[in-house]
N, C-alpha and C positions, 0 to 999 in steps of 0.2 A: 338149400338142401333140407334143413329142418322143416321148413314150411311144406315141402313135398311129402315128407313122411307124416306130418300132421294131417294133411289133406287126404292122404291115402287111408289112414285109420278112420277118419270121419266117414269117408265114402263107403268103406267096408262095413262099418256099423250100420249106416243108413240103408244099405242094400241087403242087409241080413233080415229076412222076414220074421224069423223067430224073435230076434231082439226087438224089432219094431212093434211086434204084437205085445211083448212084455212092457214096452215103453208106453204104449197107448193105455194099457190096463193100469199102469202106475199113475199116469196123468189123470185118468178118470177117478181114481180112488181119492185123490187129494181134495177136490171140491166137495166130493161126497162126505169126506170126514169133516169138512168145515160145517156142512149142514147139520150133521149129527151132533157135533160138539157144541155148536152154538145153541142148539135146542137144549142140550144138557145145561148150559150156562143159564138159559132163560128159566128152566124149571127150578134150578137151585135158587136163582134170584127171586123168583115168584114166591118160593117158600120163605126166603128171608124177608121179603116185603110184607107178607101176610103176618108173620110172627112179630116183626118189628112194629107194625101198625097196631097189632093187638096189645103189645107191650106199652106203646105210647099212650094208648087209651086208658090203661090202668091208672088208678090213683097212686101217685108216688109213695113208696113205702120203703123203709130200710130192709124189709124182708123180701123184696122182689127186684133188687138192683141187679142189672145185667150189663155185660159188655158185648155188643154185637159187632161182627165183622162181615161186611158185604162180600159176596163172591167176586173174584177178579175177572175182568173181561177176557184176559189172555188165557184163561182156562180153556177157551175155544181152540187154542193151539196145542196145549199140553195140559192135561188135567192134573198130573202130579199127585200131590196129597190133598188136592181140593175136595174130593168126595169124602175124605176122612177128617177134614177140619170141622170142628164144631161151629155152628152158626153163631153161637154166643157162649159166654161163660157166666154162670150165676154166682153171686157172692152171698156169703152168710157170716154170721157173727162168730163162728168158730175160727180160731186163730189160723190164718192162712188158707181159709176154705174158698177155693175157686173150683166150681164143678162144671165140666163141659156139658153143653146143652145139645140140642137136637142136631143130628146130621142126616136127616131123613130125606134129603133132596131126591134120592132115588132109592128104590128097593134093590138090595144087593142079593145076588144068588151065587151059586157055585160057578156059573158062567162068568161072573165078574172077575174071577181070578185069572182069566186069560189076558187081562190087560185092557187098556182103553184104545179105541180105534180113533186116535188123534194123529196130529202131524208127527209128534215124537215117535209114535209107534211105526208110522209109515217110513220115516227116515231110518230108524234102527233096524227094522225087519225087511220091509219091501225093497227100499232103495239100496240098502247094503247088500242084499242078495242079488239085486240087479247089477251092482258093481262087480260082484264076484263072477257072475255069468258073463259079463262083458270082458273081464280081464283074464280069465283062466286060460284062453288059447292065444293070447297076444304073442307070446314067444314060443310056447310049447306047440302050438298049432303049426307055426312055420317050421319048427324043427321036424315035426312029424311029416309034413308035406315035402320037406327038402328045399323050400324056397329061401330059408334063411341062409343056407350055404351059398346060394346063387347071389344073394344080396351082399353078403360079406366078401364074396370073391371080387367084387367091384371096388374094393378098398374104400368102402364107405365108413366113416368114423362110427365106431360102435356106440359112443355116447350119444351121437346124433340120432341113431336108430332107436335107442331105448327111450330117450327123452321125447322123440317124436311119437312113439307108441303111447307113452304115458299121457302126454298132452292131448293127442288126438282122441284117444279113447275116453279120457276124462271129460273133455269138452263136450262130447256127445252126451255123456251121462249127466253132466251139469246142466246142459241146455234142456234136457228132458225134465230135470228137477225144477229148473227155473220156470218152465212153462206151467208145470203143475202147481208150483208155489204161487205164481201170479194169478192163476185161476182160483186157487183157494183164497188168496187175499181179496180178490175181486168179489167173491161170494160174501165174505165177511163184511166188506165195506158196504155192500148192498144191504145186508142185514142190519148193520150198525155203523153209522158214519164215524163213530169215535175211533175206529181202527185206523182211519186216515189222519187222525189228529197228531199234533206235534209231539205229544207225550208218548203215544203208542208207537209211532213209526220207528224211532231208534231201537226199541226193544224188538220189534218185528224184524228189522234189518239185522240186528245182532243174532237173533235166532236163525235167520237164513244163513248168515256167515258161519255160525257154528255147525249147522247141518252140512254145508258145503265142505267144511274142513273135515268133518267126520267121514263123508263119502270119499273124499280124496284119500284119506287114510286107508279105507277098505280097498280102494282101487290100487293103491300102492302095495298093499299086502297081496292082492291077487297077482299083480305083476311080478312080485318077488317069487311067489310059488311057481309061476309060469316059467321063470328063467331057470329054476332048479329042475323042472320035470322035462322029460323028453317025449311025453305023450299027453294028449289032452285028457284022456281018461284018468290018468294018474293025477293030473293037475286039478281036475274038478272034484275028485274024491278028497284030496288033501284040503282043498279050500272049503268044501262043505263041512268037513270035520272041524277045521279051524273056526268056521263061522258059528257052528253049534257051541263050541267051547267058549268063544268070546261073547256070544250073545245070550246064551242060556246057562251054561255051567258056572262060569266064574262069578257073575253077579249073584246067583243063588248061593254059591259056595261061600262067598263072603258073608252073606247074611246068616247062613246056617252055622258056619264056623264060629262067628262072633257070638251067637246066642248060646253055643255050647261052652266056649272058652271063657266068656265073660257074661254069664247070665244076669238078667236084670229083673227085679221084682215087677209085678204088674202095678198099674196105677191104682187098682182096687186094693191091693195089699198095702200100698203106701197110705191110701186113705184110711184103711182100717187101723194101721199103726198110729196115725195122727189122732184118730178118734179115741183110741184106747189111752193114749198119752194125755189127751185133754180131759177125758173122763177121770183118770186117776188124779190129775192135778186138781180138778174141781172138787173131788171127794176130799182130798187132803186139805184144800182151802176151807171147805165147809166145816170140816172137823176142827181146824184151828180157829175158825170163826166162833164155833161153839165154846171152845176153851177160853177164847178172848172175852166172850159174852159173860161167862161165869166168873171170870176173874175181875171184870170191871163192874158188872151189874149185880152178879151174885144170886140171881134167881134161876133155879134149875127147872122151872116149869116152862116148857117150850111154848105152850099155848098162850102164855102171858107175854111172850117176847114181843109180839107185834104191838100190843098196846103200850108196853114199856118203852119201846124204841120210838114210838110216835110222840112221846112226851119229850119236851125240850129240857130235860134234866141235865145236870152237869155230867152224870154218868153216861147218859145216852149220847151226848155230844162227844165225849171222850171215846166211846165205842165207835161212833160213826167215823171219827178222824182216824182211829187206829185201823178200822176195817178197810177204809178206802186206801190207806197206805199199803196194807197187806194185799188187798185186791190188785192194786197196781203192780206190786211185785210179782204176783202170780201171772198177771197178764203178760209181763215181760218174759217170765219163764216160758209161758206157752208160745209166745212169738219166737223166742230164741230157739226153742226145741223144734218148732215147726220149720223154721228156716234151716236148722241143722238137718232135719229129715229130708227137706227139699234139696239141700245142697248135696247130701249123700246120694240121693236118687239121681240128681242131675249128673253127678260124677260117674255113677254106674252107667247111665245111658250114654254119657260122652265117651267113656272108655270103650263101650261096646260099639258105638257108632264109628269111632276112629278106627278100630280094628276092622269092622265090616267095610268101611270106606277104603282102607288101605288095600285090602284083598281085592275088592271090586275094581279098584283103579288099575289092576293089571289088564283090564279090558277097556277099549274105548267106549263101549256102550254105556256103562255107568257114568263115565266122564261126561258124555253128552247129556245124560239124564240130569246130573247135578247142575250143569251150566244152564241147560234149556229150561228146566222147571224154576230155578231161582230167577232167571231173567223174566219168566212169565208171571212170577209172583205166586207160584203154586208148589214151591219146593221147600226144602228144609229151612232155608234162610227166612222165608216168609212165615213159616210156622213158628220159628224161634222169635221173630219180631212180634208176632201175635201174642205169644206167651209172656214175653217181657212187658208188653204194653198192658196185659191183663194184671200182672203182678204189681206193676207201678200204680195202676188204677186202684187195686185193692188196698195198697198202703195208704192212699189218700182217703178212701172210704173208711178204712179201719180207724184212721185218726180223726176224721171229721164227723163220722156217723156213729159207728159202733163204740168208739172210745168215749164219746159224750154220753151215750146211753148207759154205759156201765158205771158212771160216776155215782148214781143215786140208788143202785140196786144192792141188795144183800141176800145172801143165803147162809144159814147157819144150821149145823147139825149137833144135836145133843139129846141124850136120853132116848136114842132111837128115832127121834123126830127130825125132820128137815123142814124148815120154814123159809119162805122167800117173799120178799116184798120190796118196796122202794122207800127211800127217805123223803120223797116228795119234792126234791130239788134237782131232779134229773134234767140235764141240759138238752134242749131241743136242737136237733141238727136241721139245717136248712138244706134240703136235698137239691134245690134249684141252684145252689152255689157250687155244686160239684163240677169239676171240669169235664168237658165232653171227652168221651173215649175216642181216641184216634190211634189207628195202626198205620205206621209208616211202611209202605212197601219198599223192599230193598232197591236201592239205586244200582245202575249198571256197574258203577265203579266198585260198589260193595260186593256185587256178584263176582266180578273178576278177582277181587282181593280174596274173597272167601274160597274161590275155586281155582286158585293158581295151579295147584297140582293137576287138577282135571284138564285145564287148558294145556298144560305141559304134556299130558298123556296124549291128547289129540294131535299135537304137533309131533310128538315122538313117533306115533303110528304112521304119520305121513312121511317123515324124513328117514327113519331107520330102515324100514323095508325097502325104500327106493335106493338107499345107499348099498344095502346088501345085494339087491338086484343088479345094481350098477357094477359092483365088484365081481359078482358071479358072471355077468354077461361079458365083461372085459376078459375074463379068464376062460371063456367058453372055447373049446377046441372043435372046429368044424370038421376035422378029419374023422 
């Protein structure tokens, strides 16, 4: 009995010319998006290769240290934050100074705000709309034509009818998506054989499973609305309004609400705050160094300080020792305050992100985005791993390079003069001994753990609308 209803829904969909035209259009778009987005990946990687090669040819210097991250291959499926990730971070001697580098892989215009034409966009927009157009008249259409009354008059179990409609309709939608996905995957494999590799295939399969779950949720939502409505016109209007709210309103509302309720300073404002703090501490240190110089050496002529400090007199050695101790203390202060500023900024961003995420997860579209992009290595989790790797690398560089260079320098301020030089025993850092910069892409297990709520939302949108449709259909009075 169930198989009969499944077969009937499949045949009805396949014989519907309007639906098949939309299906063919959707299938064509998927390999086309693969071509476009693989070209985007190649352009960004070419920019990375050229800049990294130029950096490699430069003579190693403490003042041009950088941490490069190559674009990920799966950005061909979903760009996510990839266009906005810096190709590198540059390091400097300022406490905690990591400056994002070039992100010029492509020129952005106002048209870029419409989103990326990738697989994620096609699933979220095109195929979810196709699911709505397929499901809106599943029950409402039969109510309107009067055929549902005839079917129910034969004492057919209602749960069998509803389950048959859901499975039959979704199988058609899923097969169309499967064909398009296989064509897209085939195009990518032809372009780059790494897509068929053992490391990539589980991620591609995971993305396909997530997309299928997302489409099943939208189809379940369409079936629910169809059971409530008695006309197809009402059903399609209600579903289109729901589609707009879930796809466009809620995701943007989450971001906008969070930015108003929990505003966050810009990175430029944080950088300026750090620079002002460092500058103030440096001035304070220089002034104390001048007082220390006068107390130990006792010569208030700043122009003679250089010659006096070059002499290995007991006073000069005492000043050198005291200055280094004081300088180390100020370096600790700067690092501690930079870490505190970074910690406060990270907390601000985390609170805003949590609120934005909580509101956005009222819709399945952001849930798919979080899971999809993190699995592809172009989401928030990848960006977080990138930043953590950069900060870890900076700590090593600060200890092994900048920390050694600061041991023999001095700056003192007195009488309106500021002089600076070195004691002549500055330690030389061996740049070749620095560890290679490595960014670990998030594993699938970490993706699932970090996005448990998002996965739950996708499952909820599949099960809850179907249960509501089931209860409503059981209580439907054909009279």
